[in-house]
BAPAMI-470488 format. One record per residue: residue in one letter; y, x, z of N, C-alpha, C in turn. Coordinates in steps of 0.1 Angstrom, whole numbers. Atoms other than C-alpha are relative to their C-alpha. Last residue first. Layout:
REM residues N
{code = A, n.c2 = Y, n.c1 = X, n.c3 = Z, ca.c2 = Y, ca.c1 = X, ca.c3 = Z, c.c2 = Y, c.c1 = X, c.c3 = Z}
...
***
This chain:
REM residues 103
{code = A, n.c2 = 14, n.c1 = -6, n.c3 = 10, ca.c2 = 708, ca.c1 = 845, ca.c3 = 886, c.c2 = -12, c.c1 = -4, c.c3 = 3}
{code = A, n.c2 = 1, n.c1 = 6, n.c3 = 9, ca.c2 = 738, ca.c1 = 815, ca.c3 = 899, c.c2 = -14, c.c1 = 10, c.c3 = -9}
{code = R, n.c2 = 7, n.c1 = 9, n.c3 = -2, ca.c2 = 733, ca.c1 = 825, ca.c3 = 935, c.c2 = -2, c.c1 = -8, c.c3 = -17}
{code = R, n.c2 = 14, n.c1 = -2, n.c3 = -4, ca.c2 = 741, ca.c1 = 862, ca.c3 = 930, c.c2 = -7, c.c1 = -11, c.c3 = 1}
{code = Q, n.c2 = 9, n.c1 = -4, n.c3 = 6, ca.c2 = 772, ca.c1 = 855, ca.c3 = 911, c.c2 = -15, c.c1 = 3, c.c3 = 4}
{code = E, n.c2 = 3, n.c1 = 7, n.c3 = 12, ca.c2 = 783, ca.c1 = 831, ca.c3 = 935, c.c2 = -6, c.c1 = 7, c.c3 = -9}
{code = R, n.c2 = 11, n.c1 = 10, n.c3 = -5, ca.c2 = 778, ca.c1 = 854, ca.c3 = 963, c.c2 = 2, c.c1 = -9, c.c3 = -8}
{code = S, n.c2 = 9, n.c1 = -8, n.c3 = -2, ca.c2 = 799, ca.c1 = 884, ca.c3 = 946, c.c2 = -14, c.c1 = -10, c.c3 = 3}
{code = P, n.c2 = 6, n.c1 = 3, n.c3 = 11, ca.c2 = 826, ca.c1 = 856, ca.c3 = 939, c.c2 = -14, c.c1 = 7, c.c3 = -3}
{code = D, n.c2 = -5, n.c1 = -13, n.c3 = 8, ca.c2 = 833, ca.c1 = 854, ca.c3 = 974, c.c2 = -8, c.c1 = 1, c.c3 = -12}
{code = I, n.c2 = 13, n.c1 = -10, n.c3 = -2, ca.c2 = 836, ca.c1 = 821, ca.c3 = 987, c.c2 = 3, c.c1 = 12, c.c3 = -9}
{code = E, n.c2 = 3, n.c1 = -3, n.c3 = 14, ca.c2 = 873, ca.c1 = 812, ca.c3 = 994, c.c2 = -15, c.c1 = 4, c.c3 = 3}
{code = T, n.c2 = 13, n.c1 = -6, n.c3 = 4, ca.c2 = 890, ca.c1 = 802, ca.c3 = 1027, c.c2 = -6, c.c1 = -5, c.c3 = -14}
{code = A, n.c2 = 10, n.c1 = 11, n.c3 = 10, ca.c2 = 924, ca.c1 = 795, ca.c3 = 1032, c.c2 = -13, c.c1 = 8, c.c3 = 2}
{code = F, n.c2 = 18, n.c1 = -7, n.c3 = 0, ca.c2 = 951, ca.c1 = 807, ca.c3 = 1062, c.c2 = -8, c.c1 = -9, c.c3 = -8}
{code = E, n.c2 = 7, n.c1 = 13, n.c3 = 3, ca.c2 = 989, ca.c1 = 802, ca.c3 = 1057, c.c2 = -13, c.c1 = 8, c.c3 = -1}
{code = L, n.c2 = 15, n.c1 = -6, n.c3 = -1, ca.c2 = 1012, ca.c1 = 825, ca.c3 = 1075, c.c2 = -5, c.c1 = -16, c.c3 = -4}
{code = R, n.c2 = 9, n.c1 = 10, n.c3 = -4, ca.c2 = 1053, ca.c1 = 820, ca.c3 = 1076, c.c2 = -17, c.c1 = 3, c.c3 = -6}
{code = D, n.c2 = -7, n.c1 = 12, n.c3 = -1, ca.c2 = 1080, ca.c1 = 843, ca.c3 = 1082, c.c2 = -10, c.c1 = -13, c.c3 = 4}
{code = F, n.c2 = 7, n.c1 = 13, n.c3 = 5, ca.c2 = 1058, ca.c1 = 873, ca.c3 = 1094, c.c2 = 13, c.c1 = -15, c.c3 = 5}
{code = W, n.c2 = -7, n.c1 = 7, n.c3 = -11, ca.c2 = 1086, ca.c1 = 906, ca.c3 = 1100, c.c2 = -10, c.c1 = -15, c.c3 = -7}
{code = A, n.c2 = -3, n.c1 = 15, n.c3 = 7, ca.c2 = 1077, ca.c1 = 931, ca.c3 = 1078, c.c2 = -6, c.c1 = -8, c.c3 = 10}
{code = Q, n.c2 = -1, n.c1 = 10, n.c3 = -14, ca.c2 = 1077, ca.c1 = 971, ca.c3 = 1086, c.c2 = 4, c.c1 = -16, c.c3 = -4}
{code = V, n.c2 = -5, n.c1 = 10, n.c3 = 1, ca.c2 = 1073, ca.c1 = 994, ca.c3 = 1056, c.c2 = -1, c.c1 = -9, c.c3 = 10}
{code = A, n.c2 = 5, n.c1 = 9, n.c3 = -13, ca.c2 = 1058, ca.c1 = 1031, ca.c3 = 1059, c.c2 = 10, c.c1 = -13, c.c3 = -6}
{code = C, n.c2 = -11, n.c1 = 2, n.c3 = -12, ca.c2 = 1068, ca.c1 = 1050, ca.c3 = 1026, c.c2 = -6, c.c1 = -14, c.c3 = 4}
{code = L, n.c2 = 3, n.c1 = 10, n.c3 = -5, ca.c2 = 1042, ca.c1 = 1063, ca.c3 = 995, c.c2 = 17, c.c1 = 1, c.c3 = 14}
{code = G, n.c2 = -15, n.c1 = 6, n.c3 = -6, ca.c2 = 1059, ca.c1 = 1084, ca.c3 = 970, c.c2 = -2, c.c1 = -10, c.c3 = 10}
{code = A, n.c2 = -2, n.c1 = 11, n.c3 = -4, ca.c2 = 1025, ca.c1 = 1083, ca.c3 = 953, c.c2 = 14, c.c1 = -2, c.c3 = 6}
{code = P, n.c2 = 2, n.c1 = 11, n.c3 = 20, ca.c2 = 1031, ca.c1 = 1116, ca.c3 = 926, c.c2 = -2, c.c1 = -15, c.c3 = 8}
{code = G, n.c2 = 9, n.c1 = -3, n.c3 = 14, ca.c2 = 1041, ca.c1 = 1140, ca.c3 = 958, c.c2 = -4, c.c1 = -12, c.c3 = -6}
{code = R, n.c2 = 3, n.c1 = -14, n.c3 = 11, ca.c2 = 1065, ca.c1 = 1142, ca.c3 = 989, c.c2 = -13, c.c1 = -3, c.c3 = -5}
{code = A, n.c2 = 6, n.c1 = -17, n.c3 = -5, ca.c2 = 1066, ca.c1 = 1113, ca.c3 = 1017, c.c2 = 1, c.c1 = 4, c.c3 = -18}
{code = R, n.c2 = 13, n.c1 = -2, n.c3 = 6, ca.c2 = 1094, ca.c1 = 1084, ca.c3 = 1014, c.c2 = -11, c.c1 = 12, c.c3 = -1}
{code = P, n.c2 = 0, n.c1 = -12, n.c3 = 15, ca.c2 = 1113, ca.c1 = 1077, ca.c3 = 1039, c.c2 = -14, c.c1 = 3, c.c3 = -6}
{code = G, n.c2 = 0, n.c1 = -9, n.c3 = -2, ca.c2 = 1105, ca.c1 = 1044, ca.c3 = 1061, c.c2 = 7, c.c1 = 11, c.c3 = -11}
{code = V, n.c2 = 3, n.c1 = -8, n.c3 = 15, ca.c2 = 1118, ca.c1 = 1011, ca.c3 = 1051, c.c2 = 3, c.c1 = 14, c.c3 = 7}
{code = A, n.c2 = -6, n.c1 = -16, n.c3 = -2, ca.c2 = 1126, ca.c1 = 987, ca.c3 = 1086, c.c2 = -9, c.c1 = 7, c.c3 = -14}
{code = L, n.c2 = -9, n.c1 = -3, n.c3 = -14, ca.c2 = 1126, ca.c1 = 949, ca.c3 = 1090, c.c2 = 7, c.c1 = 13, c.c3 = -5}
{code = V, n.c2 = 0, n.c1 = -13, n.c3 = -3, ca.c2 = 1113, ca.c1 = 935, ca.c3 = 1053, c.c2 = 8, c.c1 = 3, c.c3 = 12}
{code = T, n.c2 = -14, n.c1 = -10, n.c3 = 0, ca.c2 = 1109, ca.c1 = 902, ca.c3 = 1059, c.c2 = -3, c.c1 = 9, c.c3 = 4}
{code = A, n.c2 = -2, n.c1 = -7, n.c3 = -9, ca.c2 = 1074, ca.c1 = 880, ca.c3 = 1053, c.c2 = 15, c.c1 = 9, c.c3 = -3}
{code = A, n.c2 = -11, n.c1 = -4, n.c3 = 3, ca.c2 = 1059, ca.c1 = 852, ca.c3 = 1034, c.c2 = 6, c.c1 = 7, c.c3 = 13}
{code = F, n.c2 = -8, n.c1 = -1, n.c3 = -10, ca.c2 = 1022, ca.c1 = 852, ca.c3 = 1040, c.c2 = 16, c.c1 = -1, c.c3 = -10}
{code = R, n.c2 = -18, n.c1 = -2, n.c3 = 13, ca.c2 = 994, ca.c1 = 841, ca.c3 = 1020, c.c2 = 9, c.c1 = 0, c.c3 = 13}
{code = V, n.c2 = -16, n.c1 = 1, n.c3 = -10, ca.c2 = 961, ca.c1 = 850, ca.c3 = 1047, c.c2 = 11, c.c1 = 1, c.c3 = -13}
{code = V, n.c2 = -16, n.c1 = -9, n.c3 = 8, ca.c2 = 932, ca.c1 = 848, ca.c3 = 1027, c.c2 = 8, c.c1 = -6, c.c3 = 7}
{code = T, n.c2 = -10, n.c1 = 4, n.c3 = -5, ca.c2 = 894, ca.c1 = 844, ca.c3 = 1048, c.c2 = 17, c.c1 = 11, c.c3 = -9}
{code = V, n.c2 = -10, n.c1 = -11, n.c3 = -3, ca.c2 = 863, ca.c1 = 854, ca.c3 = 1025, c.c2 = 14, c.c1 = -9, c.c3 = 9}
{code = Y, n.c2 = -15, n.c1 = 6, n.c3 = -5, ca.c2 = 833, ca.c1 = 828, ca.c3 = 1030, c.c2 = 6, c.c1 = 12, c.c3 = 1}
{code = G, n.c2 = -6, n.c1 = 3, n.c3 = 6, ca.c2 = 797, ca.c1 = 843, ca.c3 = 1023, c.c2 = 16, c.c1 = -4, c.c3 = -4}
{code = H, n.c2 = 5, n.c1 = 8, n.c3 = 10, ca.c2 = 778, ca.c1 = 829, ca.c3 = 1047, c.c2 = 5, c.c1 = 0, c.c3 = -14}
{code = W, n.c2 = 14, n.c1 = -1, n.c3 = 5, ca.c2 = 774, ca.c1 = 859, ca.c3 = 1065, c.c2 = -1, c.c1 = -11, c.c3 = -10}
{code = D, n.c2 = 8, n.c1 = -1, n.c3 = -12, ca.c2 = 813, ca.c1 = 865, ca.c3 = 1065, c.c2 = -13, c.c1 = -3, c.c3 = -5}
{code = A, n.c2 = 7, n.c1 = 9, n.c3 = 2, ca.c2 = 831, ca.c1 = 878, ca.c3 = 1037, c.c2 = -7, c.c1 = 1, c.c3 = 12}
{code = T, n.c2 = 14, n.c1 = 4, n.c3 = 7, ca.c2 = 860, ca.c1 = 902, ca.c3 = 1043, c.c2 = -9, c.c1 = -10, c.c3 = 6}
{code = L, n.c2 = 13, n.c1 = -7, n.c3 = -10, ca.c2 = 892, ca.c1 = 896, ca.c3 = 1052, c.c2 = -11, c.c1 = -3, c.c3 = -7}
{code = R, n.c2 = 12, n.c1 = 8, n.c3 = -1, ca.c2 = 918, ca.c1 = 889, ca.c3 = 1021, c.c2 = -9, c.c1 = 8, c.c3 = 11}
{code = F, n.c2 = 8, n.c1 = -11, n.c3 = -8, ca.c2 = 960, ca.c1 = 898, ca.c3 = 1021, c.c2 = -16, c.c1 = -6, c.c3 = 0}
{code = S, n.c2 = 14, n.c1 = -1, n.c3 = -6, ca.c2 = 984, ca.c1 = 883, ca.c3 = 1003, c.c2 = -11, c.c1 = 4, c.c3 = 3}
{code = G, n.c2 = 18, n.c1 = -12, n.c3 = 0, ca.c2 = 1016, ca.c1 = 882, ca.c3 = 994, c.c2 = -8, c.c1 = -5, c.c3 = 4}
{code = Q, n.c2 = 14, n.c1 = 8, n.c3 = -4, ca.c2 = 1055, ca.c1 = 870, ca.c3 = 995, c.c2 = -12, c.c1 = 3, c.c3 = -4}
{code = I, n.c2 = 13, n.c1 = 4, n.c3 = 11, ca.c2 = 1083, ca.c1 = 890, ca.c3 = 1003, c.c2 = -8, c.c1 = -10, c.c3 = 1}
{code = T, n.c2 = 9, n.c1 = 10, n.c3 = -4, ca.c2 = 1117, ca.c1 = 885, ca.c3 = 1016, c.c2 = -11, c.c1 = 4, c.c3 = -11}
{code = Q, n.c2 = 6, n.c1 = 4, n.c3 = 8, ca.c2 = 1144, ca.c1 = 915, ca.c3 = 1017, c.c2 = -14, c.c1 = -9, c.c3 = 0}
{code = G, n.c2 = -6, n.c1 = 15, n.c3 = 3, ca.c2 = 1165, ca.c1 = 924, ca.c3 = 1045, c.c2 = -9, c.c1 = -9, c.c3 = -10}
{code = V, n.c2 = -3, n.c1 = 5, n.c3 = -12, ca.c2 = 1156, ca.c1 = 960, ca.c3 = 1046, c.c2 = 5, c.c1 = -14, c.c3 = -5}
{code = V, n.c2 = -12, n.c1 = -1, n.c3 = -10, ca.c2 = 1149, ca.c1 = 972, ca.c3 = 1013, c.c2 = 3, c.c1 = -12, c.c3 = 9}
{code = L, n.c2 = -8, n.c1 = 9, n.c3 = -10, ca.c2 = 1116, ca.c1 = 974, ca.c3 = 994, c.c2 = 12, c.c1 = 3, c.c3 = 4}
{code = P, n.c2 = -14, n.c1 = -5, n.c3 = -3, ca.c2 = 1108, ca.c1 = 1001, ca.c3 = 961, c.c2 = 8, c.c1 = -14, c.c3 = 7}
{code = A, n.c2 = -6, n.c1 = 7, n.c3 = 7, ca.c2 = 1067, ca.c1 = 998, ca.c3 = 956, c.c2 = 16, c.c1 = -3, c.c3 = 6}
{code = S, n.c2 = -9, n.c1 = -3, n.c3 = 11, ca.c2 = 1052, ca.c1 = 1026, ca.c3 = 966, c.c2 = 12, c.c1 = -8, c.c3 = -4}
{code = T, n.c2 = -3, n.c1 = 5, n.c3 = 12, ca.c2 = 1036, ca.c1 = 1012, ca.c3 = 995, c.c2 = 7, c.c1 = 12, c.c3 = -5}
{code = R, n.c2 = -7, n.c1 = -13, n.c3 = 7, ca.c2 = 1025, ca.c1 = 1018, ca.c3 = 1032, c.c2 = -6, c.c1 = -6, c.c3 = -16}
{code = V, n.c2 = 2, n.c1 = 3, n.c3 = 13, ca.c2 = 1023, ca.c1 = 987, ca.c3 = 1053, c.c2 = 2, c.c1 = 12, c.c3 = -6}
{code = M, n.c2 = -5, n.c1 = -13, n.c3 = 6, ca.c2 = 1030, ca.c1 = 978, ca.c3 = 1087, c.c2 = -6, c.c1 = 2, c.c3 = -13}
{code = M, n.c2 = 11, n.c1 = -5, n.c3 = 13, ca.c2 = 1026, ca.c1 = 938, ca.c3 = 1095, c.c2 = 10, c.c1 = 16, c.c3 = -1}
{code = D, n.c2 = -7, n.c1 = -12, n.c3 = 14, ca.c2 = 1045, ca.c1 = 916, ca.c3 = 1118, c.c2 = -12, c.c1 = 8, c.c3 = -3}
{code = E, n.c2 = -16, n.c1 = 5, n.c3 = 4, ca.c2 = 1044, ca.c1 = 881, ca.c3 = 1140, c.c2 = 4, c.c1 = 13, c.c3 = -9}
{code = Q, n.c2 = -1, n.c1 = 16, n.c3 = -1, ca.c2 = 1002, ca.c1 = 880, ca.c3 = 1154, c.c2 = 18, c.c1 = -4, c.c3 = -8}
{code = G, n.c2 = 1, n.c1 = 3, n.c3 = -12, ca.c2 = 995, ca.c1 = 918, ca.c3 = 1141, c.c2 = 4, c.c1 = -20, c.c3 = 1}
{code = I, n.c2 = -4, n.c1 = 15, n.c3 = -3, ca.c2 = 987, ca.c1 = 936, ca.c3 = 1117, c.c2 = -3, c.c1 = -4, c.c3 = 10}
{code = V, n.c2 = -2, n.c1 = 10, n.c3 = -8, ca.c2 = 989, ca.c1 = 976, ca.c3 = 1113, c.c2 = -2, c.c1 = -15, c.c3 = 0}
{code = Q, n.c2 = 4, n.c1 = -10, n.c3 = -11, ca.c2 = 984, ca.c1 = 1002, ca.c3 = 1089, c.c2 = -8, c.c1 = -6, c.c3 = 13}
{code = S, n.c2 = -6, n.c1 = 3, n.c3 = -11, ca.c2 = 980, ca.c1 = 979, ca.c3 = 1057, c.c2 = 0, c.c1 = 9, c.c3 = 10}
{code = R, n.c2 = 12, n.c1 = 3, n.c3 = -4, ca.c2 = 976, ca.c1 = 993, ca.c3 = 1020, c.c2 = 7, c.c1 = -5, c.c3 = 19}
{code = G, n.c2 = 5, n.c1 = -11, n.c3 = -6, ca.c2 = 1000, ca.c1 = 985, ca.c3 = 995, c.c2 = -16, c.c1 = -5, c.c3 = 10}
{code = F, n.c2 = 11, n.c1 = -4, n.c3 = -11, ca.c2 = 1009, ca.c1 = 965, ca.c3 = 968, c.c2 = 2, c.c1 = 10, c.c3 = 7}
{code = G, n.c2 = 12, n.c1 = -10, n.c3 = -4, ca.c2 = 1037, ca.c1 = 956, ca.c3 = 943, c.c2 = -14, c.c1 = -6, c.c3 = 3}
{code = G, n.c2 = -12, n.c1 = -12, n.c3 = 6, ca.c2 = 1068, ca.c1 = 934, ca.c3 = 931, c.c2 = -11, c.c1 = 15, c.c3 = 6}
{code = E, n.c2 = -8, n.c1 = 2, n.c3 = 14, ca.c2 = 1055, ca.c1 = 901, ca.c3 = 942, c.c2 = 6, c.c1 = 16, c.c3 = 0}
{code = F, n.c2 = -11, n.c1 = 4, n.c3 = 1, ca.c2 = 1030, ca.c1 = 911, ca.c3 = 969, c.c2 = 7, c.c1 = 1, c.c3 = -10}
{code = D, n.c2 = -11, n.c1 = -1, n.c3 = 14, ca.c2 = 997, ca.c1 = 924, ca.c3 = 974, c.c2 = 8, c.c1 = -9, c.c3 = 5}
{code = I, n.c2 = -13, n.c1 = 14, n.c3 = 3, ca.c2 = 983, ca.c1 = 937, ca.c3 = 1006, c.c2 = 4, c.c1 = -1, c.c3 = -12}
{code = R, n.c2 = -5, n.c1 = 7, n.c3 = 7, ca.c2 = 947, ca.c1 = 956, ca.c3 = 1005, c.c2 = 9, c.c1 = -9, c.c3 = 4}
{code = L, n.c2 = -3, n.c1 = 15, n.c3 = 12, ca.c2 = 936, ca.c1 = 960, ca.c3 = 1037, c.c2 = 9, c.c1 = 2, c.c3 = -10}
{code = E, n.c2 = -8, n.c1 = -2, n.c3 = 13, ca.c2 = 937, ca.c1 = 988, ca.c3 = 1064, c.c2 = -7, c.c1 = -9, c.c3 = -4}
{code = I, n.c2 = 8, n.c1 = 6, n.c3 = 5, ca.c2 = 935, ca.c1 = 974, ca.c3 = 1103, c.c2 = 2, c.c1 = 9, c.c3 = -15}
{code = P, n.c2 = 2, n.c1 = -13, n.c3 = 9, ca.c2 = 947, ca.c1 = 988, ca.c3 = 1133, c.c2 = -8, c.c1 = -4, c.c3 = -10}
{code = Y, n.c2 = 14, n.c1 = -4, n.c3 = 8, ca.c2 = 953, ca.c1 = 953, ca.c3 = 1150, c.c2 = 7, c.c1 = 17, c.c3 = -9}
{code = S, n.c2 = -3, n.c1 = -3, n.c3 = 16, ca.c2 = 987, ca.c1 = 940, ca.c3 = 1166, c.c2 = -17, c.c1 = 9, c.c3 = -2}
{code = I, n.c2 = 12, n.c1 = -7, n.c3 = 4, ca.c2 = 991, ca.c1 = 917, ca.c3 = 1200, c.c2 = 1, c.c1 = 3, c.c3 = -16}
{code = M, n.c2 = 4, n.c1 = 4, n.c3 = 11, ca.c2 = 1028, ca.c1 = 909, ca.c3 = 1212, c.c2 = -16, c.c1 = 10, c.c3 = -7}
***
């Protein structure tokens, strides 16, 4: 399985987090959301705009495989591993590019 260490904001039902690793089949995320093993989450993340101004949006459904212990401190983050059940790819125009074009 191929995995890439990359930090992206991951938005999902019930919260958000920052990716640590995203692979072809799973992802590792740090989050303060109260997730449990076996839970299905749906969400998305965005890859930065290319030189044409297009952003790749990845929408997913994933099953939580493991939840690590919460870190001490106000953020209370924990590591979560989730297996992708579904991936959908789309492209969008970067909003900042549209604003520059209109100016």
